[in-house]
Each structure stands twice: as C-alpha cells, then as structure tokens.
C-alpha positions as CSV (number, residue, x, y, z in Angstrom):
1,F,130.5,119.1,113.7
2,P,133.1,116.8,115.2
3,A,131.5,113.5,116.2
4,R,131.9,114.3,119.9
5,L,130.0,117.6,119.6
6,R,127.3,116.3,117.3
7,P,124.0,115.9,119.2
8,P,122.7,112.3,119.3
9,G,120.1,111.2,116.8
10,P,119.6,112.0,113.1
11,R,121.6,114.6,111.4
12,P,119.9,118.1,111.2
13,S,119.5,117.8,107.4
14,Q,117.4,114.6,107.9
15,P,113.9,115.0,109.4
16,P,113.7,113.0,112.6
17,H,110.7,111.0,111.5
18,L,112.4,109.9,108.2
19,G,115.1,107.8,109.9
20,R,112.5,106.1,112.1
21,S,110.2,105.5,109.1
22,L,113.0,103.9,107.1
23,Q,113.9,101.7,110.1
24,Q,110.3,100.6,110.4
25,Q,110.1,99.7,106.7
26,R,113.3,97.7,106.9
27,A,112.0,95.8,110.0
28,A,108.7,95.0,108.2
29,R,110.5,93.9,105.1
30,L,112.8,91.6,107.1
31,L,109.8,90.1,108.9
32,L,107.9,89.6,105.7
33,R,110.9,88.0,104.0
34,R,111.7,85.7,106.9
35,T,108.1,84.5,107.4
36,P,106.8,83.8,103.9
37,R,103.6,82.2,105.2
38,L,102.7,85.2,107.3
39,T,99.0,86.1,106.7
40,A,98.6,89.1,108.9
41,L,100.6,91.7,110.6
42,F,99.3,93.7,113.6
43,C,101.3,96.9,114.0
44,A,101.5,98.9,117.2
45,N,100.5,102.0,115.4
46,D,99.4,103.3,112.0
47,E,102.8,104.7,111.1
48,L,104.2,101.2,111.4
49,A,101.3,99.8,109.3
50,I,102.0,102.3,106.5
51,G,105.7,101.3,106.5
52,A,104.6,97.6,106.4
53,L,102.3,98.3,103.4
54,Q,105.2,99.9,101.6
55,S,107.4,97.0,102.4
56,A,104.9,94.4,101.3
57,R,104.4,96.1,98.0
58,A,108.2,96.3,97.5
59,L,108.3,92.6,98.0
60,G,105.6,92.1,95.4
61,L,102.9,91.1,98.0
62,N,99.3,91.9,97.4
63,C,98.0,93.5,100.6
64,A,94.7,92.0,101.6
65,A,95.1,88.9,99.3
66,D,98.6,87.8,100.5
67,V,98.9,89.6,103.8
68,S,96.5,91.7,105.9
69,I,98.0,94.7,107.7
70,I,96.3,96.2,110.8
71,G,97.3,99.4,112.5
72,F,96.4,101.1,115.7
73,D,95.7,104.7,116.7
74,N,93.7,105.9,113.6
75,I,96.0,108.8,112.6
76,N,94.9,111.0,109.7
77,A,97.6,109.6,107.4
78,S,95.9,106.2,107.6
79,L,93.1,107.6,105.5
80,L,95.5,108.2,102.6
81,A,97.1,104.8,102.7
82,M,96.7,102.7,99.5
83,P,95.4,100.1,99.8
84,P,93.4,101.1,102.9
85,F,94.1,99.1,106.0
86,T,92.1,98.4,109.2
87,T,93.1,100.6,112.2
88,G,91.9,100.4,115.8
89,V,91.2,103.2,118.3
90,V,90.4,103.2,122.0
91,I,87.4,105.3,122.9
92,R,87.4,106.5,126.5
C-alpha cells in the first residue's frame, strides 16, 4: 500500500500486541538502565510487568534480589511468568 492509503498502526503482518509489547520492553529497559539503584518497579498492568521482567533479565538483573517487579490486573499470563511476580486486583 502507498503510505497515504495504509491504515494507521502496525503493519498487517505484525500482530497489534507485538509492537506495543516491544515498546513496553524498551521503555522498561531504558528506565532500568537510567536508574541503576532502582529497587522496585510498579507497573500499571501485568503486561507491562512481564515486559519489565524480560528487560531486567536482558540487563543481567536478578528479579527479586536486584529489583522487585509488581503488576496489576492479575491476567492469566502472569501465572506463567518466570520468575513469578506480585500482581494486584481490585475486587468489587
């Protein structure tokens, strides 16, 4: 497609969540690099927390010993994260 006809957002061959996930990992990696004494990271949701875990590992950090990562919303994927992380949920 010519650029002017292409719909905004990720290209059709790229799943929409992949672009967002990579951006989240980059943001977490940048934060962890710029703040070496950071001891905890509270993420707005579990998807961000999973990206932060991956970024921390890529930087050679030990999750739990070097940095604690906390998510929020208790999605099913959080159960599969390694190492496990704390997640919050609001019960109404």
